MIKEMI-759025 format. One record per residue (C-alpha): residue in one letter; x negated, y, z negated. Coordinates in steps of 0.001 Angstrom, whole numbers, always signed. Last residue first. Layout:
PT rest      xx      yy      zz
PT    a       X       Y       Z
...
//
This chain:
PT rest      xx      yy      zz
PT    x -135032 +127874 -112000
PT    x -133884 +126450 -108673
PT    x -130882 +127762 -106729
PT    x -132802 +130197 -104514
PT    x -135505 +127624 -103800
PT    x -133256 +125780 -101360
PT    x -136042 +123496 -100133
PT    x -136091 +123445  -96343
PT    x -134681 +121276  -93575
PT    x -136055 +119305  -90629
PT    x -138178 +117090  -92877
PT    x -141548 +115569  -91971
PT    x -142324 +114319  -95503
PT    x -140018 +114251  -98513
PT    x -141744 +115573 -101620
PT    x -141297 +114499 -105224
PT    x -141012 +116192 -108619
PT    x -137510 +114814 -109064
PT    x -135931 +118261 -108605
PT    x -138240 +118713 -105602
PT    x -136747 +115620 -103952
PT    x -133241 +117029 -104412
PT    x -134215 +120208 -102559
PT    x -135931 +118296  -99739
PT    x -132826 +116103  -99299
PT    x -130273 +118945  -99389
PT    x -131763 +121204  -96720
PT    x -130841 +118850  -93840
PT    x -127158 +119467  -94655
PT    x -127625 +123070  -93609
PT    x -127253 +126321  -95521
PT    x -125095 +129438  -95588
PT    x -124166 +132185  -98089
PT    x -125965 +130684 -101073
PT    x -124256 +131595 -104348
PT    x -126478 +131598 -107441
PT    x -124282 +131514 -110543
PT    x -126338 +129443 -112968
PT    x -129829 +128442 -111931
PT    x -130576 +124745 -111636
PT    x -133505 +122957 -113301
PT    x -131376 +120736 -115523
PT    x -127678 +121218 -114960
PT    x -125599 +122269 -112010
PT    x -125531 +121808 -108239
PT    x -122796 +122416 -105673
PT    x -122890 +121828 -101906
PT    x -119935 +122334  -99551
PT    x -118673 +121451  -96050
PT    x -118236 +123439  -92831
PT    x -115404 +123164  -90298
PT    x -113720 +126558  -90332
PT    x -114697 +127185  -86672
PT    x -116572 +124382  -84931
PT    x -120308 +124629  -85564
PT    x -120710 +121146  -87044
PT    x -119687 +119784  -83630
PT    x -116944 +117203  -83995
PT    x -117305 +113829  -85720
PT    x -114246 +114404  -87899
PT    x -110705 +113059  -88204
PT    x -107108 +113876  -89016
PT    x -103853 +112047  -88250
PT    x -105558 +108715  -87545
PT    x -105328 +105677  -85258
PT    x -108497 +103533  -85348
PT    x -106591 +100362  -86308
PT    x -102775 +100810  -86422
PT    x -101219 +101348  -89844
PT    x -103399 +104163  -91178
PT    x -101981 +106607  -88660
PT    x  -99063 +105144  -86680
PT    x  -96341 +106954  -88676
PT    x  -97336 +110349  -87261
PT    x  -96904 +109189  -83635
PT    x -100100 +109649  -81690
PT    x -100090 +110744  -78046
PT    x -102373 +108717  -75793
PT    x -104595 +110139  -73056
PT    x -106372 +107435  -71040
PT    x -103395 +105142  -71574
PT    x -103703 +101391  -72106
PT    x -106781  +99163  -71749
PT    x -110504  +99966  -71908
PT    x -110436 +101325  -75465
PT    x -113420 +103324  -76724
PT    x -111764 +106026  -78827
PT    x -112130 +109809  -78701
PT    x -110433 +112654  -80560
PT    x -107955 +115381  -79673
PT    x -106051 +118100  -81561
PT    x -108936 +120537  -81398
PT    x -110800 +120079  -78130
PT    x -113185 +117153  -77916
PT    x -116949 +117543  -77561
PT    x -118616 +115235  -75038
PT    x -122268 +114227  -75015
PT    x -124482 +113429  -72036
PT    x -126879 +110752  -70785
PT    x -127464 +109535  -74341
PT    x -130898 +108411  -75520
PT    x -131686 +111685  -77328
PT    x -128996 +110870  -79921
PT    x -127846 +114048  -81703
PT    x -129866 +116799  -83414
PT    x -128213 +119797  -81758
PT    x -131144 +120199  -79363
PT    x -130839 +116493  -78538
PT    x -127276 +117051  -77375
PT    x -128385 +120018  -75242
PT    x -131206 +117953  -73736
PT    x -128872 +115082  -72849
PT    x -126445 +117535  -71285
PT    x -123405 +118688  -73211
PT    x -119852 +118547  -71889
PT    x -117693 +120991  -73837
PT    x -114130 +121534  -75068
PT    x -112665 +118322  -73673
PT    x -108879 +117833  -73613
PT    x -107987 +120163  -70742
PT    x -105911 +117438  -69016
PT    x -106126 +118417  -65331
PT    x -109480 +120169  -65252
PT    x -110688 +117557  -67742
PT    x -110335 +114720  -65241
PT    x -112317 +116692  -62677
PT    x -115060 +117403  -65217
PT    x -115175 +113760  -66335
PT    x -115562 +112443  -62777
PT    x -118075 +115168  -61888
PT    x -120204 +114307  -64942
PT    x -120022 +110600  -64133
PT    x -121173 +111221  -60572
PT    x -123971 +113542  -61759
PT    x -125203 +110814  -64140
PT    x -125128 +108243  -61324
PT    x -127152 +110505  -59027
PT    x -129665 +111152  -61801
PT    x -130457 +107442  -62132
PT    x -133349 +107603  -64609
PT    x -131050 +106699  -67549
PT    x -130221 +103405  -65843
PT    x -127773 +101692  -68180
PT    x -125777 +104891  -68625
PT    x -124584 +106216  -71981
PT    x -121921 +108854  -72619
PT    x -121760 +109867  -76264
PT    x -118525 +111011  -77836
PT    x -117201 +113792  -80041
PT    x -114316 +114137  -82467
PT    x -114318 +110389  -83167
PT    x -117984 +109489  -82495
PT    x -116942 +107429  -79479
PT    x -119239 +105470  -77210
PT    x -118443 +106107  -73528
PT    x -119909 +103747  -70935
PT    x -121817 +103911  -67662
PT    x -123087 +101167  -65365
PT    x -121227  +98504  -67291
PT    x -120994  +94771  -67855
PT    x -118895  +92165  -69670
PT    x -116389  +94466  -71396
PT    x -113523  +92454  -72873
PT    x -110096  +92811  -71239
PT    x -109148  +89158  -71654
PT    x -109575  +88470  -67919
PT    x -113124  +89846  -68080
PT    x -114105  +93523  -67923
PT    x -116403  +95579  -65657
PT    x -117144  +99245  -66367
PT    x -118322 +101814  -63796
PT    x -115792 +100807  -61136
PT    x -113591 +103903  -61085
PT    x -110731 +102340  -63038
PT    x -113239 +101133  -65636
PT    x -114711 +104619  -66094
PT    x -111227 +106120  -66532
PT    x -110327 +103410  -69031
PT    x -113619 +104094  -70790
PT    x -112412 +107677  -71178
PT    x -109917 +106788  -73906
PT    x -108891 +110198  -75327
PT    x -106516 +110069  -78318
PT    x -103978 +112784  -79185
PT    x -102469 +113973  -82485
PT    x -105325 +115676  -84310
PT    x -105934 +117405  -87654
PT    x -109528 +118464  -88323
PT    x -111955 +117178  -90952
PT    x -114917 +118498  -92988
PT    x -118331 +116897  -93349
PT    x -120722 +115374  -95903
PT    x -119411 +116956  -99093
PT    x -121378 +117637 -102226
PT    x -121604 +117365 -105985
PT    x -125115 +117546 -107443
PT    x -125486 +116868 -111139
PT    x -128822 +117465 -112827
PT    x -129533 +115647 -116061
PT    x -131842 +116171 -119042
PT    x -129199 +118022 -121085
PT    x -126591 +115419 -120123
PT    x -128645 +112437 -121311
PT    x -127153 +111904 -124763
PT    x -124986 +108921 -123785
PT    x -121762 +110683 -124742
PT    x -122849 +113759 -122764
PT    x -123603 +111830 -119568
PT    x -120279 +110014 -119922
PT    x -118408 +113321 -120342
PT    x -120010 +114762 -117198
PT    x -119131 +111685 -115152
PT    x -115572 +111582 -116529
PT    x -114995 +115227 -115599
PT    x -116163 +114577 -112050
PT    x -113776 +111633 -111818
PT    x -110873 +113724 -113106
PT    x -111547 +116352 -110446
PT    x -111862 +113617 -107826
PT    x -108371 +112438 -108753
PT    x -107100 +115997 -108300
PT    x -108766 +116175 -104878
PT    x -107086 +112868 -103979
PT    x -103708 +114349 -104942
PT    x -104339 +117214 -102527
PT    x -105144 +114741  -99753
PT    x -101885 +112863 -100443
PT    x  -99960 +116154 -100394
PT    x -101199 +116563  -96830
PT    x -103320 +119504  -95737
PT    x -105809 +117504  -93658
PT    x -103497 +114786  -92378
PT    x -101866 +111625  -93762
PT    x -103979 +108595  -92872
PT    x -107307 +110167  -91963
PT    x -106865 +112825  -94627
PT    x -106084 +110242  -97306
PT    x -109139 +108182  -96342
PT    x -111464 +111196  -96494
PT    x -110169 +112155  -99932
PT    x -110585 +108651 -101416
PT    x -114041 +108018  -99928
PT    x -116321 +108354 -102998
PT    x -120072 +107780 -102495
PT    x -122480 +107513 -105422
PT    x -126257 +108028 -105475
PT    x -127968 +107795 -108865
PT    x -131573 +108761 -109521
PT    x -133564 +108383 -112767
PT    x -131236 +105567 -113773
PT    x -129604 +105340 -117228
PT    x -128971 +101584 -116883
PT    x -126183 +100824 -119381
PT    x -124301 +104105 -119731
PT    x -124920 +105561 -116278
PT    x -124244 +102174 -114680
PT    x -120984 +101731 -116616
PT    x -119788 +105173 -115505
PT    x -120696 +104338 -111903
PT    x -118907 +100980 -111946
PT    x -115815 +102691 -113353
PT    x -115981 +105127 -110452
PT    x -116581 +102546 -107742
PT    x -113565 +100546 -108915
PT    x -111341 +103636 -109020
PT    x -112791 +104642 -105657
PT    x -111633 +101341 -104169
PT    x -108174 +101549 -105727
PT    x -107506 +105115 -104499
PT    x -107550 +103909 -101791
PT    x -107394 +100567 -100041
PT    x -110739  +99008  -99094
PT    x -109855  +95577 -100477
PT    x -107629  +96004 -103529
PT    x -110055  +96923 -106310
PT    x -109200  +97544 -109954
PT    x -109390  +93816 -110757
PT    x -113092  +93884 -109832
PT    x -113951  +96057 -112848
PT    x -115845  +93946 -115357
PT    x -116556  +90745 -113457
PT    x -117104  +92666 -110224
PT    x -119567  +95032 -111891
PT    x -121585  +92183 -113429
PT    x -121597  +90272 -110153
PT    x -122800  +93430 -108427
PT    x -125759  +93882 -110758
PT    x -126660  +90197 -110509
PT    x -126559  +90286 -106685
PT    x -128362  +93588 -105941
PT    x -127371  +94460 -102366
PT    x -127038  +92900  -98908
PT    x -126464  +89278  -99941
PT    x -124073  +90275 -102724
PT    x -121959  +92439 -100418
PT    x -121746  +89772  -97717
PT    x -120919  +87146 -100360
PT    x -118075  +89224 -101793
PT    x -116608  +90009  -98376
PT    x -116650  +86429  -97058
PT    x -117878  +85846  -93517
PT    x -116687  +83182  -91077
PT    x -114455  +85517  -89071
PT    x -117286  +88079  -88694
PT    x -117280  +91713  -89842
PT    x -117388  +91312  -93621
PT    x -117801  +94813  -95020
PT    x -120704  +97012  -96071
PT    x -121197  +99953  -98435
PT    x -124006  +98885 -100717
PT    x -123779  +97984 -104428
PT    x -127401  +98575 -105410
PT    x -129155  +98608 -108749
PT    x -132875  +98232 -107923
PT    x -132810 +100100 -104589
PT    x -135323  +98332 -102294
PT    x -132915  +98389  -99337
PT    x -131015  +95391  -97965
PT    x -127892  +97519  -97510
PT    x -128554 +101236  -98084
PT    x -126958 +102691  -94956
PT    x -123989 +104350  -96706
PT    x -123895 +104866 -100494
PT    x -121304 +102436 -101878
PT    x -122802 +102757 -105380
PT    x -126540 +103407 -105500
PT    x -128836 +103069 -108511
PT    x -132513 +104064 -108713
PT    x -135172 +103551 -111408
PT    x -138328 +105596 -110888
PT    x -141880 +104309 -110526
PT    x -143189 +106724 -107892
PT    x -142492 +104228 -105112
PT    x -138892 +103959 -106339
PT    x -138399 +107728 -106044
PT    x -140133 +107771 -102654
PT    x -137780 +105119 -101336
PT    x -134664 +106707 -102912
PT    x -135305 +110036 -101207
PT    x -135775 +108322  -97863
PT    x -138818 +107595  -95744
PT    x -139136 +107132  -91991
PT    x -136661 +105767  -89472
PT    x -133415 +104377  -90890
PT    x -132089 +101248  -89153
PT    x -133817  +98888  -91610
PT    x -131781 +100394  -94487
PT    x -128822  +98303  -93378
PT    x -125204  +99245  -92727
PT    x -125383 +100969  -89358
PT    x -121933  +99616  -88519
PT    x -121142  +96481  -86555
PT    x -118731  +96722  -83650
PT    x -115114  +95559  -84016
PT    x -113692  +94741  -80571
PT    x -117127  +93575  -79447
PT    x -117552  +93612  -75669
PT    x -119917  +96583  -75603
PT    x -121993  +96753  -78803
PT    x -123214 +100323  -79296
PT    x -123708 +100365  -83051
PT    x -121332 +102072  -85453
PT    x -121346 +105183  -87648
PT    x -123350 +107182  -85121
PT    x -126856 +108602  -84560
PT    x -128548 +106902  -87492
PT    x -132138 +107143  -86198
PT    x -133760 +109446  -88763
PT    x -135103 +111863  -86138
PT    x -132199 +112163  -83687
PT    x -129842 +112052  -86687
PT    x -131300 +115270  -88152
PT    x -133716 +114966  -91055
PT    x -133708 +115887  -94749
PT    x -133999 +112184  -95565
PT    x -131429 +111508  -98310
PT    x -128725 +113944  -97124
PT    x -129483 +113172  -93459
PT    x -128757 +109500  -94144
PT    x -125416 +110517  -95613
PT    x -124570 +112683  -92606
PT    x -125420 +110071  -89947
PT    x -123276 +107535  -91846
PT    x -120266 +109731  -92605
PT    x -119797 +111358  -89202
PT    x -120276 +114964  -88165
PT    x -121964 +114097  -84860
PT    x -123948 +116265  -85007
PT    x -125023 +117244  -88517
PT    x -123312 +119204  -91321
PT    x -123354 +122976  -91715
PT    x -122886 +123961  -95342
PT    x -120681 +126980  -96012
PT    x -119452 +127071  -99627
PT    x -122946 +127023 -101100
PT    x -123423 +126502 -104805
PT    x -125212 +127295 -108025
PT    x -123479 +125813 -111005
PT    x -122090 +126516 -114484
PT    x -118864 +128173 -113286
PT    x -118642 +125548 -110521
PT    x -118686 +122740 -113107
PT    x -116073 +124355 -115318
PT    x -113811 +124959 -112296
PT    x -114388 +121445 -110931
PT    x -113312 +120028 -114277
PT    x -110145 +122114 -114658
PT    x -108857 +122342 -111074
PT    x -108359 +125908 -109764
PT    x -111845 +126115 -108236
PT    x -111031 +122810 -106519
PT    x -108242 +124459 -104539
PT    x -110234 +127518 -103417
PT    x -113108 +125286 -102373
PT    x -111010 +122897 -100300
PT    x -111352 +124908  -97066
PT    x -115135 +124541  -97366
PT    x -114426 +120843  -96953
PT    x -114859 +117655  -98962
PT    x -114651 +114796  -96435
PT    x -116554 +112240  -98514
PT    x -116985 +113396 -102096
PT    x -120678 +112552 -102498
PT    x -121979 +112620 -106071
PT    x -125745 +112847 -106514
PT    x -126781 +112278 -110135
PT    x -130388 +113242 -110869
PT    x -131643 +112108 -114274
PT    x -134967 +113312 -115658
PT    x -134803 +116581 -113716
PT    x -137662 +119045 -113195
PT    x -140617 +116865 -112192
PT    x -143740 +118918 -111523
PT    x -145336 +118593 -108085
//
């Protein structure tokens, strides 16, 4: 297959929604980019619509059930802060960056999810210290490219303040511009979380979210200008995309409390889970229900009846999906069932406190796991799609795709590099290619 693009820059604006398109069209750099691009304003994400499953779908062209990243975090009952799917080892099959490296290309990734301990040559993975004895810098160095990261930290580390935004994206952004200039990779993957963070903390339509969109506009402009200054713009393709949308909420559902009260979860004197017959694992706007004995149909029916009866009173769950229905939507085939929250609600895994908890606006961003807007819901919820925009080498100007799926992005990007992803669930979006 003929290679079309010498430099493919994939820019993920986490949480960028179809509902943002009108706003970004009015911002100077997005407007210029969109005018030169082909795009789709209605991209259906994956189920659950979480950052890690979505970003692995983007680089594999597969649904979570097939690439293996079925949630942001692992099921680790008893751990107050479960580990995330940080490492490449969790991904089943090949990725876009694997096949690029195998074909002799140079790849860089900046905070792209699920790339820790991958073969990416210039890699600053998204990972955080999750044990008391761990140090953030050492964890990052050990899981990525040490010399590359040391260089970035020495140059731009003062911009960062932990994971606080916009500081973190400011650091990521300067690191990206430096990488373009100094390394000129064939493929760059960069993940910005400023917008998503502001929505979690302040709500979907907050002024803070709008300010984040303006910062992203400046970042996009900087990327284009850097490509031009380094004489690689004409050989480059820029893809700007979102991974999911978000929905405002003000109520938490803690169904593990219900399961504990009915004898399905056992805790110690400190409230830590020590055993379970059935357990809920949240995906924010949705949740998996797992049972230890997946063959025990009687147990599954009991749990279903318990949840249905609870929901008759509280009306907080929009749908209860069977294992087969969840699998049909691309979710984890190992779950016993999957729960979809109503608008205004999302799930957590607490085993103490209230089963339904109202959120005070000031609690978001200050209390762990408490938010004013979130995602993880079904990708088919109304007004909940994301966006895909591509411009530059090999891309038609002005092609508007009415609808597409997140699984289509990986195969399309592979074709731009003259590569092919195997066993994909999506298709190449030929309509945007010259």
